[in-house]
N, C-alpha and C positions, 0 to 999 in steps of 0.2 A: 523579548519573549514574554508572553502572558504568564502570570503567576500560576494559573491553573493549566495542567497538562493532562492529556488523555492518551493512553496507549494500550495496545492489545498484543498478546503473544499466543501463537497457535503452533501446535506440534505435528510432526510426522509427514507433511507433504502429501496428504491423501486427497482423493478426488473431490471430496466435499469442500475442499479449499476453493474450488472454482466458484461455487455459489457464494461462499463467504467473502471472497475478494470482490465479487460483484456488488455485494451489499456494502462493504467497506468503501468501495470507490463511489458508489451512489451517494453516500452521505459524507464523503470527504474525510473518512477515517484513515489512519495509518497504523500499520501493524508490523510485527516481526514474526517471520515464519521460520521455525527451527527444523532443519532437515537432516536426514540420515543418508548421506550421499552414497554410501556403500550398498544400500538396499533399496535405493529409490527406483522401484519398478513395480508393476502390478503383481509380480510373483510374490512380493512381500505383502501378504494379505491375511486377514483374519475375519471372524464373524462375531457379532454381539447381538443377541436377541433376534437373529435372523437377518440382520443388516450386514451386508458385505462391506468390508472396509479394506481398501487397497491403496497402496502408494502409487503415485503417478509416475510416468516415465520422465526422465530428466529433460528430454527434448521439449521445448516450448515453455518450460517453467520460468525462465528469465522474463519472458514477455508477460506471463500470467502475473508474476509477482512484481512487475515493474512499479516503482514508486514506493515499494515497501522494503523492509530489511530482511536479509537472509542471515540466519545465525546457526551455530552448531547445535546438534542434538546427539552427536556421537556417530561415528561411521556406520555402526551396526545396531544402534540402540541398546548396547550392552549396559547392564547395571554397573555404575562406576565402582562400587565396592568389590565387584567380582573381577575386575581387570587388574592384571599384574602390572606393576610399575614399568616393566620393560615393554609392555604393550600399549602404554599410554599414547605413544607417538602414532601408532597405527590407528587407534580409535579416534583420537582428537586432532592431531596435527594433520593427518591425511584428510580428515573431514574438512578442516579449515582450508587446506590447499585445494581440495576439490571445489569448495565453494568459491574460492578466489578465481579459479580457472573458469568455472561455469557461469558465475554471476558477476565477475569483473571487480570484485572487492573482497579483500581479506576481512573475515568477520571479526567483530569486537565483542560479540556476546554469544551466549548459549543458554539452553534449557537442559537441566540435568535429567537424564532418563530415569524414570520412576521416582523422581524427586530425591534421589540418593546423592548426598553431598559429602563425601569423605574428604578430610583435610588434605591428603596427599594429591588428590585429583585437583582440588582447588589451587594448590601451590603450583602444580604442573601447568594448569591452564593459564595462570598469570604469567608464567615464564614464556609461553608461546604467544602472548599478546592479547589474551582474552581479558576484557575489562569488567564484564558483569556476567552473572549466572543466575537464572531463575529457578526457584524451588517450586514446590506444589503447596506451600503453606499460604495462609491468608492473614492479612493484618486487619482487615476491615477499617483501614485508615488510609491517609493520603500523604504521609510523611515520605520524604525522599529516603532511600535506603542508607543506613549507616555503613553497611558492608555490602557493596554492590555484587560481590562474588557469591553472596548468599541472599539474593534478592527475593523477598517474599512479596507476592502480588497483593493488591487490595482484596481481590476475590476471584473465584472461578465464575464463569458465566452462569452456572446453575445454582449459585449461592442464593439462599432464601433472602438475603439482605441486598441483593444486587440493585434493585430499584430504589430501595431506601437509601443506599449509599449514593446512587446517582442523584437523588433529590438533594442530599446533603452537599454533594459536590457542586451542583448548580447554584445552590443558595449561598455558598461560601464567598466571602470577600476577603481573601487572604492577604496578609502582609508579607508572608514568606511563600516560596514555591510549594505547590502541592501536586501530587501525582495520583491520578486514578488509573490503576493498572489492572486489566482484566485478562484472564488467560483461559485456555481450554484446548479442546480438540474439535475440529469442525464436524467430525463424524457423530459427535454426541448430539448434535441437533437432529440428525436422522434417527438415532437410537431413541431419543426422548420425544421425537415428533414435536419439536418446539422451535423451529426456525424463526417464528414470529418474535421470540424473545430477543434475539440479537438485532433484528430489524427495529423493534420497538426501542431498544436501548440506543441504537445509532440515531434514530429519528429524534429521540428525546434530547440527545447530547449534541447533535450536529448543528452546524451553521451559527455558532456563537462567536462573537468577537472577543470574548474574555477567556476562551479556551484555545490552547495550542494543541493541535492534532499532530502527533509525531510518532515515529517508530520508537522502540525501546532506546536505541542508541541516541537518537535525537533528544529525547526527553531527559536522558541521563547526562547529556552534554558530551558524548563521545564522537559526535560528528559536527 
């Protein structure tokens, strides 16, 4: 595997993922999509600055996300700190089992809803076979995570340093593995009217022999 690895992580299974997946596939990118299987329907919707945001129906998502990774985001997107321990299995194990049934593979990763990472939830997730969990913090670096269950990304796609970091990543000639990890929500491209941002990034980073394009699990070595 190449020393340089690139991966993306996007949450909620919303309709804007259709456009995002098209862009990723166009440039050979791989991503992880974190789904809430208990509320995966258009009835689960909200609005930001006049932009309607709705989750997609489950039917057809396996085909849409083919070639990418499906990971947990909690059955109902509940804040982890607000869940009682006796309800962990409903929120997390049920979500994992649903993903296995719908997408054909038991998940190894997750993204914490609201970036909330309480220790008891981390411990429970490890017990049910989850190997990594993404936060909403940024490192602005490329080191592999020391604690994969509290995985901080390199940056969000709206980070002011995104393209500066991309330039650093392209120029690097590492002796040790390095990971450029970008996360977000695809609806943010509509809210901020900046779809060109992700297309420019993928075009900039795509088609390189010295970069491994993988899902979160692939880049972390869990597949």
